[in-house]
N, C-alpha and C positions, 0 to 999 in steps of 0.2 A: 471399434471405431465406426464400422458400418451401422451397427445397431444404434449407436449414439446419433449418427447422421440421420438415419431413418426416423428416430424418435424426434429429432429436431424438426425435420420436414413435416412430420405428422402434426407436431405442435403448432408450427406456423400455419399449416393448412386448416387445422381446427380453429385457430384464431381468426383466419380469414373468413371461414364459413360463419362463425359467430358474428363477425362484424357485418357481413352481408345480410344475415338473417335479422340482425338488430335494425339495420337500415330498412329492410323490407317491412318489418313490423311497424316501424315509425311511419312509413308511407301509408301502410294499410290503416293504421289508427287515424291518420289525418283524413283519409278518404272516408272511413266509416263515420268519423265524427261529423264531417260535413253533411253526409246523408242523414245521419241520425237526428240532427237538430233541425232538419228540413229547412236549411238555409236561414237559420235565425229564429224560426218559430218555436213555440212551446206547446202547440196543440198535439195531443196524442190520441188517436182514435182507438177506442176500446170496443171490441165486438159487442153488439147489442143483444146477442142471443136471439136473433130472428126479428128484432124490431126493425121497422122501416122508417120510423120517425123518432129521432133522438134530440132531446132538448138539454141545453147546458145552462143551469142556473144554480146559484145566483150569478150575476154578471162577473163579480170579482173572481170567481173560480174558473172562468173560461180561459181556454188556451188560445194563444196568438198563432195565426197562420204564418207560414214562411214567406219567402220572397217570391210572390206571384208576379211574374212578368214574362212577356214573350211577344212575338211578332203579331201584328194585327192581321186578322183573316182578310179583311176587306180593303185595307189601305196599305198598299205596297210601300215597304221601307219604313213603316211606322211601328214603334214599339209601344205596347200597352202595359202599364204597371198598376198594381193595386194602390201604389202611392199616388196615382193620378186622382184617386177618389178619397182623399184625406178628409176625415170628418163625416163621411157618408156611411149609412148602412149599405152594405154591398151584398147582392144576391148573386152567387156564383152558380151557374148552371153548366153541367158537364154533358156534352151532347155530341152526336155524330149524325151525319146525313143518312147513314146506313141503318140507323136505329128507328124502328117503327114507333115505339112509345115516345121518342123525342119529337117526332112529327106531331103526334097526338096532343102533346102538352104545350106546343108552341103558342097557340092562341091564348091559352090561360096565362102563361108567363108574360106575354106581351100586355095582357089586360091588367095584371098586377103592376107591371112597370108603369103603365100610363096612369094608374090610380095613385101611385105612391111617389113618383119622381119629384113632385113638388114638396114632398116632406123630407127631402134629403136622402132619397134612396136611389142607388144606382144598380144596374144589372150588368153583369159581365159573363159572357159565355166562354167556355173552354172547349174548343172543337178538337176532339180526339179521334185517332185511328183513321183519319182521312188523309191518305198519302199524296193526293193531288188536290190543289186548292179549288179547282173549278166546280166540283160537285158541291162542297159545302157552301161556296159562294152562291151557287144557284139556289140552294136550300134557303139561305138567308133572304134572298130576293123574292123567291116564290112564296115564302111564308110571311113576308112583311115584318121581319125582325128589325127593330130600329135601334137596339142597343148593340154595343161592340162585342166582338169575340176575339180571344187569343187563339192563334193557329198552333195547335199542340199535338201533332200526329203521333209523336213518340211518348206522349204523356209525361214529359219531364216537368212541365209546369204543374200538372196535377199532382205529381209526387211531392212537390214542395209544399203542398197544403199542410201536411203534418205527418208525424210518424205513424206507420201502420194504416194510413188512409187507404181504403179499398179502391183499386183501379179497375175492377172487373164488373162493377155494377154501373150500367149506363142506361138511362140518365140518372144523375144524382144532382141534388140542389143543396147548396150550403148557404146559410144566412149568417152574415158577419155583422156584428154590431158596429157602432161608430168608432170603436178602438180597433176594429178588424180582428176581433176575437170571435170564435165560433159559438154562435148562439143556438143554431139548429142545423141538423143534417136530415135530409130526406133521401132515402135510398129507393126511390120509386118515381114513376111519372106522376105529375101533380095536376090537380084541378085548381082553378082560381080560388075556390072556397077552402082548399087545404092551405094555400100559401098566404093569401091576403091577410088573415088575422094575425099570423105569426110575424109578417113583415111590419104590419102596423104596430104591433106590440113592441117589437124591438126598436122601431123608429121613435116610439114615445118614451123610451128609457132616457134617463138623465145620464150624461157622460160623467164618469168618475175620475177622469184624468184632471189633475191639478196643474 
């Protein structure tokens, strides 16, 4: 009798454990799935083997970025989303005020923005690893940056760009075509002459969305 009772209890306990584990696996799969698709995107970064300039062509083979959205760095209470720039080529620049090369490339990025904004090109900064707003806000003012930035200290917005996208290389610049697919990635500080021809080429492409 005792043996049977123990066996019955062990059986019920094993069943309970299995049920709990199954539930945990389901929750884990949901969480992993959300992260893995980068909030709806299809872009997957592949290690370039030391390359600092990566181009994705033809356009039909480009991956879509995820749901890039977050609080405005400069406008309190305002949210900025990639959807705000529908139909535009968008240049995403990942920066921090603590980053020397970021300061060095600011004038070049601003110059490209001024030369291409009338061609349907928008620039959007992602300010990362600055855990108080005042310093990056001073950076924007002191360096005359006229395009907006998302305040992303924990890099959650950056991680939504795509699967395996590197978050350790700052600055980086990502050029999105008019369908907001990744056309180019620069894993380095940029000069105007590096960026301008790429942005102009992508801006001149014909949309393939019907």
